[in-house]
N, C-alpha and C positions, 0 to 999 in steps of 0.2 A: 315318799318311799318308793323305790324302784320295784321292790318285791314285797309281797306280804310276809308276815311273820311265819306263816305256814310254809311258804315257798322257801324262805331262807333256811328254816329248820330242815326241810327235805334236801336242799342243796348241801347243807352241812353233813347230813347223814351220808350222802353219796361221796363227799370229799373224804370223810373218815374211812369209808369202805375202801376208797382208792389209796389212801395213805397207808392203811394196814396191809393192803395187797402188795404195794411197793416195798414196804418194810419187810414183809415175809420173804419176798424175792431177794432183797439185799442180804438178809441174814443167811439165806441159803447159799450165798456165794462168799461169805466171809472167810471161810477156811480153804477156798480154792484159789488157784492162780487166775488172774484176770489180765486181759490185754489192756494196756494203757496207751492212749493216743494223746495228741496235743492239739488243742483248739487254737485258731489264729487270734481269737478275741481274748481279752483279758491282759492284765499288766503284771501278773505274778504267777508263780508256779501253781499255787492253789487254784487260781482262776482258769488256768489253761489246761489242766489235766482232765481227761474224761475217760471212762472205761465202758466196756460193753454192758456193765451192770447199770450205769446211768441210763443208757438207752433202753435196756429191758425194763427198768423201773418206770421210765416215762411211758413206755408202751402199755404197761399194766395200768397206769393211772388213766391214760387216754381211753383205754377200752371202756372205762366206767364213766368218765366225765365228758368225753367228746360227744356222745349222743345227746347230752343235755344242752349242748350249744344251740342246736336247732330248736329244741323244745322251749328254751328260755331266751333265745336270741342273744347268745353270749359269744364273745370273742375268746381267743385262746392265745396265751403267751407262755411259752415254756423255755427252759434254759437250753435244751438240746435241739431246738428247731428255730428257723429264722422267724423274725417278727414280721408278720404280714400287714401290720398297720391297722387291722380291723378294730383293735382296742380303742382307737380314737373315734369310732363311729357307733359301736354297739353300746347298749345301756350299761353293760358291765363285762368284765373279762376274767377268766381264770388266770391266775399267776402261779406258775408251777415250777418248783425246783425238785426234780425227782430224787436227787441226793445232794444236799448241801454238805460240804466238807468232804469232797471226794478224796482229797489228799490224805486226810485222816484214815479213810477206808483203805486206801492203797497201802498205807504204812501200818495197818493193823491196830490203829488207835481209835478210841471212842471219840465222839464229837461230830459224827455225821448223822443226818436226819432227812426226813421227807417233809417238804413244806408246800402247802396248798392254800391259796387265798382266792377270794372273789372280791374284785375291786370295781367300784363304780367308775363310770367314764370320767367323773370329776376328781378321781383319785382317792375317794373315801373307801377304806377297807370295810367290806360288808361281812366277811367271815374269814376266819383263819384256822387252819388245822396244821399241827406239827406233830410228827411221830418220831420218837427216838427208838430205833429198833434194837439197840443194845440194852438200854435200861427198861424198855417196854413202857415208856411214858408217852401218853397221848394228851396233847394240849389242844383245846378247842375254844373258839369264841365266836359269837354272833353279835353284830352291831346292836347295842342297847339291850342285850339279853345275857350279859355276863360272860365270864371266862372260867374254864374248868381244866383241871389236871386229873386225868383218870377218873372223871365223873364227879370230882369234888370241887367246889368253888375255890378259885385262887384268891387268897388274901395275902397281899404283900406284907410281911412282918415289919416291925419297927426296927430302925437302925440300932445296932448293938454297939454302944460306946466303948466296950472292952476290946473290940476288934478293929483292925485298920480299915481305912478306905482303900479299896482295891480297884485299880484300873485293869479291866480285862479287854484285850485287843488282839489282833492277829500279828503274826510274826513280822509282817512287813513294817510295822511301826518301829522295829529295832533300828532301822536306818533313817527314820524320819528326822529331818533337821531340827525339829522342835522338841525332840524327845527329852533332852536334859532340862529345858525350860518347863516342859510339861510336868516332869517329876518334881521339880522345885515348886511349881505352882500348886500341885496337888497337896503338897505338905501344908501349904497355907490354907487350902480349902478344908483339909482334914482338921486342922486346928480350929478354924472358925465354926465348923459343924459338930465338933466334939468327938471325932473319930480318934482312935488310938494309933496314930501313925498312918503310913501308907505302904502299899505294895503294888506290884504289877504282875499280871499273869498273861502269858502269850499262849493263845489257843486259836487255831483255825476253826472255822465253822461258825459263820455269823448267826445262824438261826439258834443253835443251842447256846451260844454265848449270850444272846438276848434272853432266852428262856431262863437261864441260870439266875439272872438278876431278880426275877419274880420270886425266887426262893431265898435269896441272900441279899438283903437291902444294903449291905455295905459295899456292894460291887456296882461299878458303872462301866459302861461299854461305849467307847466313842472312837471315831475316825475323823481325821481332818480332811479338808477338801484337797482333791488331786484329780488329774485327768484320768478318765476311764475307771473301771473296776467298780465293784459293789453294784448289784443289779436289782431291778424291781422285785424279782422273785426271791431275793435274799431277805427282804425286809417287810413285804406286804402282810404275811400271815402274823408275824410277831407284832407289827404295828396294831393290828386288830386286837390281839391279846392285851397289849398295853393300854389301849383305849378303854377296854372293858374292866381293867383292874384299877384304873386311875393313875397308873404309872406314866412316865414320860417317854415317848418315842418321837423324835424330831430330827431336823437337821442340826448341824453344830451351831447354828445361829438362833436356835430355839423356835424356828418356824416349822410348819407342817411338812412332812416328807412329800415330795412330788412323786406320787406313786403311779402316775400315768404321764410321765414326761413325754413330750411330743417328739423331740429330736433324737432321743437315744433311750436305751434301756439301762444305761449306767446311772448310778446314784451318787458316786463319790464327788461329783462336782460341787456339792454343797455339804459334804461331810454328813455325819450322822451321830446321834446321841441317844443312848438308852439309860434311864436312871429311874430309881424307885419313887422319887418324889420331886416336886417343883423346886424346892430349896436347893437340892444338890444339882439339878439340871441348870438352874440359874447361875450357880457358881462355876460350873464347867463352861457355860457359854461365855461368861465374863473372863474366865481364864484364857480361853482361846482368843477372844478379842484383844486381850492385853498382850499376850506373847506374839501374836501374829503381826502386831504393829512394831515390835521391837527391832 
């Protein structure tokens, strides 16, 4: 173990303090006009937009977490700063998205959140903190110590056979060449697993998309492989939450997410998959393998 249980709990407390501080700042700007800029990285509008609020939220987080880097010998990876490569050499690194779902924030829609994780050099998520400033929901998890929502243990409920199997994904999937085959394949998966039909929901904001599955087991969230897009800071915190609840967070092939990829911060090269249980995850993996060969 890189850190003692006491150290991880203290780091989690500091991450929670940082997430709440960023969330308070974000809420303070929700009703005000903000300047919107465009980043050169990213392959979609949702990935390219950035506001002054993103930068201010990051500054609020770093004011709390950056001093811990020297104390605990940690590296730092944040969405709004260049990757300095130190995450490949330090025992662990902070993986920070000061505001996931910026496009939702700009459009006055819910679905944005603060996401903070601590990831070991080998890619193991050690702690994860997510804060939804609209609903005031705080999710937290520590490796081998459980996952909590607003202080209560997260227990993924059982599948409800009266409701449909829902694919939740972002708007870019509307133009995916495998969309129609996916929807047809999902109908077969739903039948095999006893769901009452299928549905699809398009929502930007990878972090809260994943968190929602922990409360509704009839939902799965996945993306197919493609160049660019989807970054380490989008998935590190929720991967820890899923590990601690026994739910599945993997790439689309059913393998562990590469949360400390050496050559890039992008994650979409192997796709991703969030599901409430192994049976559903296995069916989605088999579905992708089947339709990607057609």
